[in-house]
VMD Tcl script that draws the C-alpha trace (Angstrom):
set ca {
  {-7.71 -2.49 2.55}
  {-5.65 -0.31 -0.23}
  {-6.69 2.72 2.25}
  {-6.27 1.20 5.10}
  {-4.81 3.20 8.07}
  {-1.29 2.14 9.78}
  {-3.17 1.55 13.01}
  {-5.91 -0.41 11.14}
  {-2.95 -2.68 9.52}
  {-1.04 -3.33 12.40}
  {-4.22 -4.34 14.38}
  {-4.93 -7.03 11.73}
  {-1.51 -8.18 11.91}
  {-1.78 -8.59 15.56}
  {-4.81 -10.27 15.64}
  {-4.00 -12.74 12.84}
  {-0.88 -13.63 15.19}
  {-2.98 -14.28 18.08}
  {-5.41 -16.36 16.40}
  {-2.64 -18.29 14.53}
  {-4.14 -17.60 11.46}
  {-1.59 -18.01 8.90}
  {-2.80 -17.90 6.01}
  {-4.05 -14.03 7.15}
  {-0.78 -13.50 8.30}
  {0.86 -14.36 5.28}
  {-1.75 -12.33 3.30}
  {-1.03 -8.99 5.35}
  {2.64 -9.85 4.69}
  {2.55 -10.39 0.86}
  {2.58 -7.98 -2.35}
  {-0.31 -9.67 -3.69}
  {-2.41 -8.03 -1.59}
  {-3.71 -4.41 -2.16}
  {-2.72 -3.36 0.86}
  {0.94 -2.71 -0.33}
  {-0.80 0.38 -2.69}
  {-1.80 2.58 0.44}
  {0.10 5.72 0.79}
  {-0.78 5.31 4.60}
  {1.43 1.57 4.59}
  {4.61 3.09 2.76}
  {6.49 4.24 5.21}
  {10.36 4.47 5.74}
  {10.43 4.07 9.38}
  {7.58 2.49 11.29}
  {9.64 0.62 13.81}
  {8.16 2.78 16.58}
  {4.82 2.06 15.67}
  {4.97 -1.69 14.98}
  {6.59 -2.11 18.52}
  {3.61 -0.34 19.95}
  {1.21 -3.03 18.67}
  {3.11 -6.11 18.06}
  {5.46 -8.48 19.66}
  {8.88 -9.25 18.60}
  {10.10 -10.77 16.08}
  {6.53 -9.56 14.50}
  {7.25 -6.17 14.81}
  {10.49 -6.30 13.21}
  {8.97 -8.74 10.33}
  {6.11 -6.00 10.03}
  {7.91 -2.89 9.98}
  {10.72 -4.50 7.22}
  {7.74 -5.30 5.07}
  {6.31 -1.50 5.33}
  {10.17 -0.41 4.37}
  {9.82 -2.60 1.20}
  {6.30 -1.00 0.28}
  {7.75 2.57 0.71}
  {11.14 0.91 -1.36}
  {8.95 -0.11 -4.12}
  {6.51 2.93 -3.93}
  {10.15 4.88 -4.64}
  {11.22 2.32 -7.30}
  {14.11 1.47 -5.07}
  {13.94 -2.65 -5.77}
  {17.26 -3.31 -4.21}
  {16.03 -1.78 -1.05}
  {13.10 -3.30 -1.43}
  {14.43 -6.93 -1.92}
  {17.02 -6.32 1.10}
  {13.63 -5.42 3.24}
  {11.48 -8.18 1.94}
  {14.20 -10.96 2.66}
  {14.42 -9.83 6.35}
  {10.44 -10.38 6.68}
  {11.39 -13.71 4.95}
  {14.45 -14.47 7.05}
  {14.37 -17.86 9.48}
  {16.54 -16.79 11.90}
}
mol new
graphics top color blue
foreach p $ca { graphics top sphere $p radius 0.5 }
foreach p [lrange $ca 0 end-1] q [lrange $ca 1 end] { graphics top cylinder $p $q radius 0.2 }
display resetview
């Protein structure tokens, strides 16, 4: 999945959510998966694309994860931490 497209990634997340596959959803939101190296998924702003495919709150979680991937790619680790915290926030 290291070279996956944004659309493919979003549909994979959507399918995992709809199938209640928490292991797959966790993998897709993890930094231990190769998808984080994909330049297609290192996006500062993916809010609109996420909203088109995913329902709330998953759209916000995935957009924050993609911003986190972007921040890590730019060596902005404080920004990455802040965005990953949004992904993990239970509220």
